[in-house]
C-alpha positions as CSV (number, residue, x, y, z in Angstrom):
1,M,-72.1,-28.5,-83.4
2,V,-69.7,-28.1,-80.5
3,S,-68.3,-31.4,-79.1
4,T,-68.4,-31.7,-75.4
5,F,-67.4,-34.3,-72.8
6,N,-69.4,-34.0,-69.6
7,R,-67.9,-34.6,-66.1
8,S,-69.7,-36.5,-63.4
9,K,-70.8,-34.8,-60.2
10,S,-68.0,-33.7,-58.0
11,F,-67.1,-36.1,-55.3
12,N,-67.1,-33.1,-52.9
13,P,-70.2,-31.0,-53.4
14,R,-68.7,-27.9,-51.8
15,A,-68.5,-25.3,-54.5
16,L,-65.9,-22.6,-54.6
17,G,-67.0,-19.3,-53.1
18,A,-68.5,-16.9,-55.5
19,G,-70.3,-13.6,-55.3
20,A,-72.5,-11.3,-57.2
21,P,-71.4,-10.1,-60.6
22,R,-70.2,-6.5,-61.0
23,S,-73.1,-4.1,-61.0
24,V,-73.5,-1.6,-63.8
25,N,-74.5,2.0,-63.0
26,F,-77.1,3.4,-65.4
27,R,-78.0,7.0,-65.7
28,S,-81.5,7.3,-64.4
29,L,-84.1,8.0,-67.0
30,S,-85.9,11.4,-66.5
31,F,-89.2,12.5,-68.0
32,V,-90.4,16.1,-68.4
33,A,-93.8,16.4,-67.0
34,P,-96.4,18.1,-69.3
35,R,-97.3,21.6,-68.4
36,S,-100.4,21.5,-66.4
37,S,-103.6,23.1,-68.0
38,S,-105.1,26.1,-66.3
39,F,-108.4,25.7,-64.6
40,P,-111.5,26.7,-66.7
41,S,-113.3,29.9,-66.2
42,P,-116.5,29.7,-64.1
43,R,-118.3,30.9,-67.3
44,V,-117.5,27.6,-69.1
45,S,-120.5,25.3,-69.4
46,R,-120.9,22.2,-67.3
47,S,-120.6,20.0,-70.5
48,N,-117.4,21.6,-71.5
49,S,-116.1,21.0,-67.9
50,L,-117.1,17.3,-68.1
51,S,-115.4,17.0,-71.5
52,H,-112.3,18.6,-70.1
53,W,-112.1,16.1,-67.2
54,I,-112.6,13.2,-69.5
55,R,-109.6,14.4,-71.6
56,V,-107.5,14.7,-68.4
57,L,-108.4,11.1,-67.4
58,V,-107.5,9.9,-70.8
59,A,-104.1,11.7,-70.7
60,I,-103.4,10.3,-67.3
61,G,-104.2,6.8,-68.5
62,S,-102.0,7.2,-71.5
63,L,-99.1,8.4,-69.3
64,L,-99.5,5.4,-67.0
65,S,-99.5,3.0,-69.9
66,F,-96.4,4.6,-71.4
67,S,-94.6,4.4,-68.0
68,M,-95.5,0.7,-67.6
69,A,-94.2,0.0,-71.1
70,I,-90.9,1.8,-70.4
71,A,-90.6,-0.1,-67.1
72,G,-91.2,-3.4,-68.7
73,G,-88.7,-2.8,-71.5
74,Y,-86.1,-1.7,-68.9
75,M,-86.5,-4.9,-66.9
76,Y,-86.2,-6.9,-70.1
77,V,-83.1,-5.2,-71.4
78,L,-81.3,-4.8,-68.0
79,P,-80.1,-8.5,-67.7
80,S,-78.6,-8.4,-71.2
81,L,-76.9,-5.1,-70.5
82,T,-75.5,-6.3,-67.2
83,Q,-74.1,-9.4,-68.9
84,A,-72.6,-7.3,-71.7
85,F,-70.7,-5.1,-69.3
86,Q,-69.2,-8.0,-67.4
87,S,-65.9,-7.9,-69.2
88,F,-64.0,-9.5,-66.2
89,G,-64.8,-12.0,-63.6
90,I,-66.7,-15.2,-64.0
91,S,-70.0,-14.3,-65.6
92,N,-73.3,-15.9,-64.7
93,S,-75.4,-17.8,-67.3
94,D,-78.5,-19.4,-65.7
95,E,-78.0,-19.6,-61.9
96,S,-76.8,-17.3,-59.2
97,M,-73.0,-16.7,-58.8
98,E,-73.1,-18.1,-55.3
99,D,-74.1,-21.5,-56.8
100,C,-71.5,-21.5,-59.6
101,D,-68.8,-24.1,-59.4
102,V,-66.1,-23.6,-62.1
103,F,-65.0,-27.2,-61.8
104,D,-68.4,-28.6,-62.8
105,G,-68.4,-28.4,-66.5
106,N,-67.3,-29.9,-69.9
107,W,-64.4,-29.9,-72.2
108,V,-65.4,-28.2,-75.4
109,V,-63.5,-27.8,-78.7
110,D,-62.2,-24.3,-79.2
111,D,-60.2,-23.3,-82.3
112,G,-58.6,-20.4,-80.4
113,Y,-56.4,-22.9,-78.7
114,P,-53.5,-23.6,-78.1
115,L,-52.5,-20.2,-76.6
116,Y,-48.8,-20.7,-77.4
117,N,-46.3,-22.8,-79.3
118,A,-44.1,-24.9,-76.9
119,S,-41.2,-25.0,-79.4
120,E,-41.1,-21.2,-79.2
121,C,-41.0,-21.1,-75.4
122,P,-37.5,-21.8,-74.0
123,F,-38.9,-22.7,-70.6
124,V,-40.8,-25.8,-71.6
125,E,-39.0,-29.0,-70.5
126,Q,-38.3,-31.0,-73.7
127,G,-40.1,-34.0,-72.3
128,F,-43.4,-32.1,-72.2
129,N,-43.3,-30.7,-75.7
130,C,-45.3,-33.5,-77.3
131,L,-45.7,-31.9,-80.7
132,G,-42.0,-31.1,-80.8
133,N,-41.3,-34.7,-80.0
134,G,-43.2,-36.1,-83.0
135,R,-46.9,-36.3,-81.9
136,D,-48.9,-36.1,-85.2
137,D,-52.5,-35.6,-84.0
138,K,-53.1,-32.1,-82.7
139,D,-56.8,-32.3,-81.6
140,Y,-55.7,-32.6,-77.9
141,V,-54.5,-29.0,-77.8
142,K,-58.0,-27.7,-79.0
143,W,-60.0,-28.4,-75.8
144,R,-61.1,-25.7,-73.4
145,W,-62.8,-26.2,-70.0
146,K,-66.3,-24.7,-69.9
147,P,-68.2,-24.5,-66.6
148,K,-71.8,-25.4,-66.8
149,H,-73.2,-22.2,-65.2
150,C,-70.6,-19.5,-65.6
151,E,-67.7,-18.5,-67.8
152,I,-64.0,-18.4,-67.2
153,P,-62.5,-15.1,-68.4
154,R,-60.8,-15.3,-71.8
155,F,-57.1,-15.1,-71.5
156,N,-56.0,-11.5,-72.0
157,V,-52.2,-11.6,-71.6
158,H,-51.6,-7.9,-71.7
159,D,-54.1,-7.2,-68.9
160,I,-52.7,-10.1,-66.8
161,L,-49.1,-8.9,-67.1
162,L,-50.1,-5.4,-66.0
163,R,-52.0,-6.8,-63.0
164,L,-49.0,-9.1,-62.1
165,Q,-46.5,-6.2,-62.2
166,N,-44.1,-6.1,-59.2
167,K,-45.3,-9.5,-58.0
168,R,-43.5,-12.7,-56.8
169,I,-45.4,-15.9,-57.5
170,V,-44.1,-19.2,-56.0
171,F,-45.0,-22.7,-56.9
172,V,-44.1,-25.5,-54.4
173,G,-44.5,-29.2,-55.1
174,D,-43.6,-32.0,-57.4
175,S,-43.1,-32.3,-61.2
176,M,-46.8,-31.6,-61.8
177,S,-46.2,-28.2,-60.1
178,R,-43.2,-27.6,-62.3
179,T,-45.3,-28.4,-65.4
180,Q,-47.9,-25.8,-64.3
181,W,-45.0,-23.3,-63.6
182,E,-43.7,-23.8,-67.1
183,S,-47.2,-23.4,-68.5
184,L,-47.7,-20.1,-66.8
185,I,-44.4,-18.7,-68.0
186,C,-45.1,-19.7,-71.6
187,L,-48.7,-18.2,-71.4
188,L,-47.3,-14.9,-70.2
189,M,-44.4,-14.8,-72.6
190,T,-46.9,-14.4,-75.5
191,G,-47.5,-10.9,-74.3
192,V,-43.8,-9.9,-74.2
193,D,-42.2,-8.3,-77.3
194,D,-38.6,-8.6,-76.2
195,K,-38.2,-12.3,-75.3
196,R,-34.7,-11.7,-74.0
197,S,-36.2,-9.7,-71.1
198,V,-37.5,-13.0,-69.8
199,Y,-34.8,-15.2,-68.3
200,E,-34.0,-17.8,-65.6
201,V,-32.2,-15.8,-62.8
202,N,-29.4,-18.4,-62.4
203,S,-29.1,-19.2,-66.2
204,N,-30.3,-22.7,-65.3
205,K,-31.7,-25.1,-67.9
206,I,-35.2,-26.3,-67.0
207,T,-34.8,-29.8,-65.6
208,K,-36.2,-31.9,-62.9
209,R,-32.7,-32.2,-61.3
210,I,-32.7,-28.6,-60.0
211,R,-34.6,-27.9,-56.8
212,F,-35.0,-24.1,-57.4
213,L,-35.9,-22.4,-60.6
214,A,-36.9,-18.7,-61.0
215,V,-37.9,-16.9,-64.2
216,R,-37.9,-13.1,-64.2
217,F,-40.0,-10.9,-66.5
218,S,-37.8,-7.8,-66.2
219,S,-40.1,-5.4,-68.0
220,F,-42.8,-6.1,-65.4
221,N,-40.6,-6.7,-62.3
222,L,-42.4,-10.1,-62.1
223,T,-40.7,-13.3,-60.8
224,I,-42.3,-16.7,-61.1
225,E,-40.4,-19.3,-59.0
226,F,-40.5,-23.1,-58.5
227,F,-39.3,-25.0,-55.4
228,R,-39.2,-28.8,-55.7
229,S,-40.7,-30.3,-52.5
230,V,-42.4,-33.5,-53.5
231,F,-43.7,-34.3,-50.0
232,L,-43.8,-30.7,-48.5
233,V,-42.3,-32.2,-45.3
234,Q,-38.7,-33.0,-44.5
235,Q,-36.9,-36.1,-45.7
236,G,-34.6,-37.3,-42.9
237,W,-31.6,-39.6,-42.4
238,I,-31.8,-43.1,-40.9
239,P,-32.5,-43.0,-37.2
240,N,-30.5,-45.2,-34.8
241,H,-31.5,-48.7,-33.9
242,V,-34.1,-49.3,-36.7
243,P,-34.9,-52.3,-38.8
244,R,-32.6,-52.9,-41.8
245,R,-35.3,-52.2,-44.3
246,V,-35.5,-48.5,-43.2
247,R,-33.1,-46.4,-45.3
248,S,-34.7,-43.0,-44.7
249,T,-37.7,-41.4,-43.1
250,L,-40.2,-38.7,-43.9
251,R,-40.6,-36.4,-40.9
252,L,-44.3,-35.7,-41.0
253,D,-44.2,-33.1,-38.2
254,K,-41.6,-30.9,-39.8
255,L,-42.1,-28.9,-43.0
256,D,-39.4,-28.9,-45.7
257,D,-36.2,-27.2,-44.6
258,I,-36.4,-24.8,-47.5
259,S,-39.9,-23.5,-46.4
260,D,-38.4,-20.3,-45.1
261,Q,-37.7,-19.3,-48.8
262,W,-41.4,-19.6,-49.7
263,V,-42.6,-16.7,-47.4
264,N,-42.7,-13.1,-48.4
265,S,-44.3,-14.0,-51.7
266,D,-47.4,-12.5,-53.2
267,V,-48.8,-15.8,-54.3
268,L,-48.1,-19.3,-53.1
269,I,-49.4,-22.4,-55.1
270,F,-48.9,-25.8,-53.4
271,N,-49.4,-29.4,-54.6
272,T,-48.3,-32.9,-53.5
273,G,-49.6,-36.4,-54.0
274,Q,-47.7,-38.1,-56.9
275,W,-44.9,-39.4,-54.6
276,W,-47.3,-40.6,-51.9
277,V,-47.3,-44.2,-53.2
278,P,-45.5,-47.4,-52.0
279,G,-43.1,-47.4,-55.0
280,K,-41.7,-44.0,-53.9
281,L,-41.8,-44.8,-50.2
282,F,-41.8,-48.3,-48.7
283,Q,-40.2,-49.9,-51.7
284,M,-37.4,-47.4,-51.5
285,G,-36.9,-48.0,-47.8
286,C,-38.6,-44.7,-46.8
287,Y,-40.9,-44.8,-43.7
288,F,-42.6,-42.3,-41.6
289,Q,-41.4,-40.5,-38.5
290,V,-43.1,-38.2,-36.0
291,G,-40.8,-36.6,-33.4
292,N,-38.3,-39.3,-32.4
293,S,-40.8,-42.1,-33.1
294,L,-40.6,-44.3,-36.2
295,K,-44.1,-45.1,-37.4
296,L,-43.6,-48.4,-39.3
297,G,-47.3,-49.4,-39.3
298,L,-48.7,-46.0,-40.4
299,S,-50.6,-46.1,-43.7
300,I,-49.8,-43.7,-46.5
301,P,-53.2,-41.8,-46.3
302,A,-52.8,-41.4,-42.6
303,A,-49.3,-40.1,-43.0
304,F,-50.5,-37.7,-45.8
305,R,-53.0,-36.3,-43.4
306,I,-50.4,-35.6,-40.7
307,A,-48.1,-34.0,-43.3
308,L,-51.0,-31.7,-44.5
309,D,-51.8,-30.8,-40.9
310,T,-48.1,-29.8,-40.5
311,W,-48.4,-27.7,-43.7
312,A,-51.6,-26.0,-42.4
313,S,-49.9,-25.1,-39.1
314,W,-47.0,-23.6,-40.9
315,V,-49.2,-21.5,-43.1
316,T,-51.2,-20.3,-40.2
317,T,-48.1,-19.3,-38.1
318,S,-45.5,-18.3,-40.8
319,V,-47.4,-16.7,-43.8
320,D,-48.9,-13.3,-43.7
321,T,-52.2,-14.1,-45.5
322,N,-53.0,-10.3,-45.6
323,R,-50.2,-10.1,-48.2
324,T,-49.9,-13.6,-49.6
325,R,-52.7,-15.3,-51.5
326,I,-52.5,-19.1,-51.0
327,F,-53.7,-21.8,-53.4
328,F,-53.6,-25.6,-53.1
329,R,-54.1,-27.7,-56.2
330,T,-55.7,-31.1,-55.7
331,F,-54.4,-34.4,-57.0
332,E,-53.9,-34.8,-60.7
333,P,-55.1,-38.1,-62.1
334,S,-53.0,-40.4,-64.3
335,H,-54.3,-42.7,-67.0
336,W,-52.3,-45.8,-66.6
337,S,-54.1,-49.1,-67.2
338,Y,-55.7,-50.5,-64.1
339,Q,-54.7,-54.1,-64.9
340,P,-51.1,-55.3,-64.8
341,P,-48.8,-55.1,-66.7
342,R,-48.9,-51.3,-66.4
343,R,-49.6,-49.8,-69.8
344,C,-50.0,-46.2,-71.0
345,N,-52.5,-45.8,-73.8
346,V,-52.9,-42.2,-74.8
347,T,-56.3,-41.6,-76.6
348,E,-57.0,-39.3,-79.5
349,H,-59.8,-37.5,-77.7
350,P,-61.0,-37.1,-74.1
351,T,-62.9,-40.0,-72.6
352,S,-66.6,-39.7,-72.1
353,E,-66.4,-41.2,-68.6
354,A,-64.1,-40.5,-65.7
355,R,-63.9,-44.2,-64.7
356,G,-63.3,-43.5,-61.1
357,R,-60.3,-41.1,-61.8
358,D,-62.4,-38.1,-60.7
359,R,-62.0,-39.3,-57.1
360,S,-58.8,-39.2,-55.0
361,I,-58.3,-39.8,-51.3
362,Y,-55.6,-37.2,-51.4
363,S,-57.9,-34.6,-52.8
364,D,-60.4,-35.5,-50.1
365,I,-57.8,-35.0,-47.4
366,I,-56.7,-31.7,-48.8
367,L,-60.3,-30.4,-48.8
368,E,-60.8,-31.6,-45.2
369,V,-57.6,-30.0,-43.9
370,V,-58.4,-26.7,-45.7
371,D,-61.9,-26.7,-44.3
372,N,-60.5,-26.7,-40.8
373,M,-58.0,-23.9,-41.3
374,S,-58.6,-20.4,-39.9
375,V,-56.8,-18.6,-42.8
376,P,-58.2,-18.3,-46.3
377,I,-57.0,-20.9,-48.8
378,T,-58.2,-21.3,-52.4
379,V,-58.4,-24.9,-53.5
380,L,-58.0,-25.6,-57.2
381,R,-60.1,-28.8,-57.5
382,V,-58.6,-30.1,-60.8
383,T,-59.0,-33.8,-60.1
384,S,-62.4,-34.2,-61.7
385,M,-61.9,-32.0,-64.7
386,S,-58.5,-33.7,-65.5
387,A,-59.9,-37.2,-65.2
388,F,-61.4,-37.1,-68.8
389,R,-58.1,-36.1,-70.5
390,S,-56.6,-39.4,-71.3
391,D,-55.6,-37.8,-74.6
392,A,-53.4,-35.1,-73.1
393,H,-50.5,-37.1,-71.4
394,V,-47.0,-37.1,-72.9
395,G,-47.2,-40.9,-73.6
396,K,-44.4,-41.9,-75.9
397,W,-43.8,-38.4,-77.0
398,N,-41.6,-37.5,-74.0
399,G,-38.2,-37.7,-75.7
400,N,-37.7,-41.2,-74.4
401,T,-39.9,-43.5,-76.5
402,T,-38.9,-46.6,-74.5
403,V,-40.6,-45.4,-71.4
404,P,-44.1,-44.0,-72.0
405,D,-45.7,-41.7,-69.5
406,C,-49.4,-41.4,-68.6
407,S,-48.8,-39.3,-65.5
408,H,-47.3,-36.0,-66.9
409,W,-49.1,-33.7,-69.3
410,C,-48.2,-32.3,-72.7
411,L,-47.6,-28.6,-73.1
412,P,-49.5,-26.8,-74.3
413,G,-52.4,-28.8,-72.7
414,V,-54.3,-29.4,-69.5
415,P,-52.0,-27.4,-67.1
416,D,-52.8,-24.3,-69.2
417,M,-56.4,-24.6,-68.2
418,W,-55.4,-25.0,-64.6
419,N,-53.6,-21.7,-64.9
420,E,-56.5,-19.9,-66.6
421,I,-58.7,-20.9,-63.6
422,F,-56.0,-19.9,-61.2
423,L,-55.6,-16.5,-62.8
424,S,-59.4,-16.0,-62.8
425,Y,-59.5,-16.5,-59.1
426,L,-56.3,-14.4,-58.4
427,L,-57.1,-11.4,-60.6
428,Y,-60.8,-11.3,-61.6
429,E,-62.5,-12.3,-58.4
430,P,-63.4,-9.3,-56.3
431,W,-66.7,-10.8,-55.4
432,S,-65.4,-14.1,-54.0
433,S,-63.9,-15.1,-50.7
434,P,-61.2,-17.9,-50.8
435,S,-62.6,-21.4,-50.2
């Protein structure tokens, strides 16, 4: 019996766009008509003529019955054949593709996981390699996300590498973005025979201290980059004539000064949220600024909204969306205890209830901003699906046992599933328009 953990209904009912599955062309069935009988001679008796017409009517009835049986069998077999031929894309199970939401589903045990060994991937940050750092239980790496009404394509590394040939993929965001970046590289390295052909372009060690990292798959002319931009907008110096508690500002109306390096990519994947908390802002003396005006009374959610509007304006005016596919990943839930003192308790299995972690004001704001944009953006709504994975954080297996961590994720683990969903939308989605 397959174990599953159900998720609650999404806090935002808008499903990702989907379309009809790929159609299958069948060779039309042809039937050879029976050779028509010659009309009887006038000398044939009336009884023989009547008998002849009875036989004709019987033959016609038999032919009609046969045709109806063939048609019925065709209609019965066709759905199965159509499903069998859907080797790519998100295949339908029991409702139309237009109604399918890949983020409405369950975590199910799958012995085909994990898809890689972190100790054999040189691009995994040591703090994320939980098994390598001494975690004994391995059940947490065996879970796969299964949508309720469709299927995510199985990971086919050789096909994916061929489709990503000559591409530039750019991740922009905080350490959660870097974790997903590392995950994608390790997933793709499983399809590369010569591991030396995959390298960091500046020979940098993977660490949070470096603002730019880029790994090149030379055999495929593929580059996967990461830019550290935790707020997406600029961090400024102290303005003149401000209260002493102000040590720096976040310039909400100006995108990060390295944003010009993000353009001319084939794929852009953004995230932000983990740093939008008092401990990273007000308690550090960082307040908000718009233009030349300091906004001391502005709340963090209101500031987040202004920053996202700035990002949206930049995307609309600076990115060629005919060339570049843009994704935005929603907020990733942590699993710290709600009650002080702050504790990190990593469980052995996913929780059966989200306990409110499937909701995030930051995710809501991201969806609202994207809804108002005039260019196509695909939102990866990972908040709800990740809310059940209290078993998958690095905890005390982060290389620093004195400081447990219930924010970041083990690799392999949950970010791999984010990437499988991301790749399904990027590569196997000819039927869907970005949401």
